[in-house]
C-alpha positions in Angstrom: -44.2 47.6 -59.7 -47.5 48.1 -57.7 -47.7 47.6 -53.7 -49.6 44.0 -54.7 -46.6 43.1 -56.8 -44.0 44.0 -54.4 -45.5 42.3 -51.5 -45.6 39.4 -53.3 -42.0 39.4 -54.6 -40.6 39.9 -51.3 -43.0 37.0 -49.7 -41.4 34.8 -52.2 -38.0 35.9 -51.3 -38.8 35.1 -47.6 -39.9 31.8 -48.5 -37.1 31.1 -50.5 -34.3 32.0 -48.0 -36.7 30.1 -45.2 -36.2 26.8 -47.4 -32.6 27.2 -47.7 -31.8 28.2 -43.8 -34.2 24.8 -43.0 -31.8 22.5 -45.5 -28.6 23.9 -44.3 -29.9 23.2 -40.4 -30.8 19.6 -41.3 -27.4 19.1 -42.7 -25.4 20.4 -39.4 -23.7 17.9 -37.0 -25.8 18.0 -33.4 -23.4 19.9 -31.2 -22.9 17.1 -29.0 -21.2 15.0 -31.3 -18.5 17.4 -32.4 -17.7 18.5 -28.8 -17.4 15.2 -27.2 -15.7 13.7 -30.1 -12.9 12.3 -28.3 -14.8 11.5 -25.1 -15.7 7.8 -26.6 -14.4 5.6 -23.7 -16.1 5.2 -20.7 -14.8 6.5 -17.7 -12.4 5.4 -15.7 -12.8 5.2 -11.9 -10.1 4.9 -9.1 -10.4 1.7 -7.2 -11.2 3.3 -4.0 -13.5 6.6 -3.1 -12.3 9.7 -3.8 -14.5 11.5 -0.7 -12.5 9.1 1.8 -9.0 9.9 1.0 -5.8 8.0 0.9 -4.8 8.1 4.7 -2.3 11.0 5.4 -0.6 11.2 2.0 -3.9 12.3 0.4 -6.9 13.5 2.8 -10.1 13.9 1.1 -9.4 17.3 0.1 -5.9 16.7 -1.6 -7.0 13.7 -3.6 -10.0 15.5 -4.9 -7.5 18.2 -6.5 -5.2 15.6 -8.0 -7.4 12.9 -9.2 -10.0 15.5 -10.0 -9.6 18.9 -10.4 -5.9 18.2 -12.2 -7.0 15.3 -14.0 -9.7 16.7 -15.6 -8.0 20.0 -16.4 -5.3 18.1 -18.1 -8.0 16.2 -20.4 -9.9 19.5 -20.8 -6.9 20.9 -22.3 -5.6 17.8 -24.0 -9.1 17.8 -25.9 -8.7 21.4 -26.7 -4.9 20.8 -28.4 -6.1 17.9 -30.5 -9.0 19.4 -31.7 -9.1 19.5 -35.5 -5.2 17.6 -35.3 -4.3 15.3 -37.5 -3.3 12.3 -35.2 -2.7 8.7 -36.5 -2.2 5.1 -34.6 -2.3 2.0 -36.6 -5.6 0.2 -36.6 -7.3 2.9 -34.4 -9.9 5.6 -35.7 -8.9 8.8 -34.8 -11.6 9.6 -33.0 -11.3 6.6 -31.0 -7.7 7.4 -29.8 -7.0 6.5 -26.4 -4.9 9.3 -24.1 -2.0 6.5 -24.2 -2.0 6.6 -28.2 -2.1 10.2 -28.4 1.2 10.3 -26.5 2.7 7.8 -29.4 1.4 9.8 -32.0 2.4 13.2 -30.8 6.1 12.2 -29.5 7.8 13.0 -32.4 6.4 16.2 -33.7 7.6 19.7 -32.2 3.9 21.5 -33.6 2.2 18.6 -31.2 4.2 19.3 -28.3 1.4 20.6 -25.8 -0.8 17.4 -26.7 2.2 15.5 -26.2 2.8 17.3 -22.5 -0.9 17.1 -21.4 -1.9 13.5 -22.5 1.5 12.4 -20.8 1.0 14.3 -17.7 -2.5 12.7 -17.4 -1.2 9.3 -18.5 1.4 9.5 -15.4 -1.1 11.1 -13.3 -3.6 8.1 -13.9 -0.6 5.5 -13.3 0.2 7.0 -10.4 -3.3 7.4 -8.5 -4.1 3.4 -10.1 -1.3 1.6 -7.7 -2.5 3.3 -4.5 -4.9 2.1 -1.8 -6.4 3.5 1.5 -4.2 2.2 4.5 -5.6 -0.5 6.6 -5.9 -0.3 10.5 -3.0 -1.7 12.0 -3.4 -4.8 13.4 -1.7 -4.3 16.9 -3.4 -1.0 16.9 -6.4 -0.6 14.9 -6.6 3.2 15.8 -3.8 3.9 13.9 -3.0 3.3 10.4 -1.1 0.7 8.5 0.3 -0.2 5.2 0.0 -3.3 2.5 3.6 -4.3 2.8 1.8 -8.0 4.0 1.5 -8.7 0.7 4.9 -8.3 -0.4 6.3 -10.7 2.3 7.6 -14.0 0.8 7.0 -13.2 -2.6 9.8 -13.1 -5.6 9.9 -8.8 -5.5 10.4 -9.3 -1.8 13.6 -11.4 -2.5 14.6 -9.3 -5.3 14.5 -6.0 -3.0 17.1 -8.3 -0.3 19.0 -9.5 -3.4 19.2 -6.5 -5.3 18.8 -3.6 -2.7 20.0 -5.3 0.7 16.8 -4.8 1.9 13.2 -3.2 1.4 14.1 0.0 3.7 17.1 0.6 2.0 15.2 0.6 -1.3 12.7 2.9 0.3 15.1 5.2 1.4 17.1 5.6 -1.5 13.9 5.8 -3.9 12.6 8.7 -1.6 16.1 10.5 -1.8 15.8 10.7 -5.6 12.3 12.3 -5.6 13.4 14.7 -2.7 16.3 15.9 -4.6 14.0 16.6 -7.9 14.5 20.4 -7.8 11.5 20.6 -10.4 8.5 18.6 -11.2 8.1 15.2 -12.6 7.9 11.1 -11.2 10.3 9.1 -9.6 9.6 5.2 -11.0 10.3 1.7 -10.1 10.9 -0.3 -13.1 11.8 -3.8 -13.8 12.7 -5.7 -17.3 12.3 -9.3 -18.2 15.4 -10.6 -16.4 13.5 -9.0 -12.9 16.3 -6.4 -12.7 15.1 -3.4 -11.0 16.0 0.3 -11.3 14.4 3.3 -9.7 14.3 6.5 -12.2 13.4 9.9 -12.4 11.5 11.9 -15.2 11.0 15.3 -15.5 8.4 17.5 -16.4 6.1 15.7 -19.0 8.4 12.6 -19.5 6.9 9.5 -19.0 8.4 5.6 -19.0 5.0 4.3 -19.6 6.1 4.9 -23.7 9.6 4.3 -24.3 11.2 4.7 -27.8 8.0 4.5 -29.6 7.2 1.0 -27.3 4.0 1.3 -25.6 4.5 -0.5 -22.4 1.3 0.7 -21.2 -1.6 -0.6 -22.7 -2.4 1.6 -25.3 -6.3 1.0 -25.4 -6.6 1.4 -21.2 -8.7 4.4 -20.4 -6.8 6.8 -17.9 -8.4 8.4 -15.0 -11.2 10.5 -16.1 -11.0 10.0 -19.8 -14.3 9.6 -21.5 -16.4 12.3 -19.0 -17.5 15.1 -21.1 -16.5 18.4 -19.9 -18.8 20.5 -17.9 -17.4 23.8 -20.0 -19.7 24.6 -23.1 -17.0 25.3 -26.0 -19.5 28.0 -27.0 -19.7 30.1 -23.4 -15.8 30.0 -23.0 -13.9 33.2 -24.1 -12.6 32.8 -27.8 -9.2 32.9 -28.2 -8.5 32.4 -24.3 -5.3 30.1 -23.5 -5.6 27.7 -20.7 -2.9 27.6 -18.0 -1.2 24.9 -16.6 2.3 24.0 -14.9 3.2 23.5 -18.9 1.7 26.1 -20.7 4.3 28.4 -22.5 6.6 25.6 -23.5 8.4 26.4 -27.0 10.1 23.5 -27.8 9.8 19.5 -28.3 8.1 17.3 -25.9 10.2 15.7 -23.5 12.3 12.4 -24.8 10.6 9.1 -24.4 14.3 8.1 -23.4 15.3 10.3 -20.6 19.0 10.2 -20.1 19.2 11.7 -16.7 21.6 9.1 -14.9 19.7 7.4 -11.9 21.5 7.1 -8.0 23.2 3.6 -9.3 25.6 3.9 -12.0 27.9 1.6 -13.2 29.7 0.6 -16.6 27.4 -2.1 -17.5 26.9 -1.8 -21.7 23.8 0.1 -22.7 21.0 -2.1 -24.7 19.9 -1.3 -27.8 16.9 0.2 -28.1 14.9 -0.7 -31.3 13.1 2.6 -32.5 11.3 1.7 -35.5 7.8 1.5 -35.0 5.8 0.7 -31.9 6.0 -2.7 -30.4 3.6 -4.9 -28.7 2.4 -3.9 -25.4 3.5 -5.4 -22.2 0.3 -5.6 -21.0 -0.3 -8.3 -23.7 1.8 -10.7 -22.1 1.2 -14.1 -20.6 0.6 -14.4 -17.2 3.0 -17.2 -15.8 4.5 -17.3 -12.4 8.1 -16.9 -13.0 11.2 -17.6 -10.6 12.4 -15.2 -8.3 15.3 -12.6 -10.2 18.8 -13.5 -9.6 20.4 -10.2 -11.1 21.8 -7.0 -8.7 20.3 -3.6 -9.0 21.5 -1.9 -12.2 21.3 1.5 -13.9 18.2 1.7 -15.9 20.7 2.2 -19.1 21.8 -1.8 -18.5 18.1 -2.9 -18.2 16.3 -4.9 -20.8 14.7 -3.5 -24.2 11.3 -3.7 -22.9 11.0 -1.4 -19.1 8.0 -2.6 -17.1 6.9 0.3 -14.5 5.8 -1.1 -11.4 4.8 2.1 -9.8 5.8 5.9 -9.7 5.2 8.7 -7.4 4.0 12.1 -8.4 7.0 14.9 -7.6 4.2 18.1 -8.1 4.2 20.7 -5.5 0.1 20.7 -5.6 0.1 17.2 -3.8 2.2 18.0 -0.7 0.6 21.6 -0.6 -2.9 20.4 -0.9 -2.1 17.3 1.8 -1.4 20.0 4.0 2.6 19.6 4.3 3.2 23.2 3.5 5.7 24.4 0.7 8.8 22.4 2.4 6.7 19.5 3.0 7.7 17.1 0.1 10.2 15.2 2.5 7.4 14.7 5.0 4.6 13.7 2.7 6.7 11.3 0.6 7.3 9.2 3.9 3.5 8.4 3.6 3.5 7.5 0.4 4.5 4.0 1.6 1.5 3.6 3.7 -0.8 4.1 0.3 1.0 1.9 -1.9 -0.7 -1.2 -3.2 2.2 -3.9 -2.6 -0.5 -6.5 -3.8 -1.0 -5.0 -7.2 3.2 -4.0 -7.5 3.7 -7.8 -6.6 0.9 -9.1 -9.6 2.9 -6.8 -12.3 6.1 -7.8 -11.2 5.4 -11.8 -11.3 3.3 -11.2 -14.3 6.1 -9.7 -17.0 9.3 -11.3 -15.1 10.8 -13.6 -17.5 10.3 -17.4 -16.1 13.7 -18.8 -17.4 15.9 -16.3 -16.3 15.9 -16.6 -12.6 16.9 -18.9 -10.0 16.2 -17.2 -6.5 13.7 -19.2 -4.2 10.8 -17.1 -2.7 12.1 -16.8 1.1 
């Protein structure tokens, strides 16, 4: 073949390759589409400003650690875990599943333990922060910080504390003792059932009471803090094959039970309610909002409470919380005392009066 023929053949080959390459590029998914596939929800913001902090409980720098750095780290790692994973939730497209729905979908699978851990921790942390509120100045001394207990006085929940616990102060002391006594990480919860009975209960590591026996007691379509925010990290620039570190990295076992069996601090011999584990029941967050009468039951072990438990609030028992707040390694007990100054009792009271059964109580508000 002469030189002219060679040049023509080479030109034709290059033109053909160019056409194939252009066609291949036109079929590629936009980078934004596949990377942010699971960030399709609007961002769930806190009901207060991070830069203003939460009094002595979580000053601005500490709140940034807990609400932004830790929460975003959980969501980033969750996103890495679920990429390419087969998940299912009835009535919801896979690429539109919320964090709560991922907890449900992964809760029974050994192979999806890490995804469950990250999703459950993100859900718990969001619920913890969502029930807090910056402390107001004290009415008698504006130079000092007060609390939100004024919203509790005279309510059905206040009557429940008095009838079931003796007093609010007794409950607070017992609740903090449960959190102080936890040797590992987790959460301590105040829960109720439809009859208005109260119990506090610890969960450990990534265990949760927001999803129980495949029943979501937390609205599974409700975005958690930070959900829907695209990661600032470019996946192509990250080191391939690297494994993110976290408090739950390296777990080689099944996800924590959704029905933790650890005893609370108030045990007795009442029969345990049977929990239906066949499929997911309705969310308690879709229940009616009729205001009930006050509860008339004694404070009971969580195992004797009703089939559906409603978490009212929880406190995080993670070292990064009190360490970042400046309390030091051994400052957990002092830090927990500040929790009551920022707990949003108004929101807790509304949750209690919303979910307690109207027809099972007789004590009047005092």
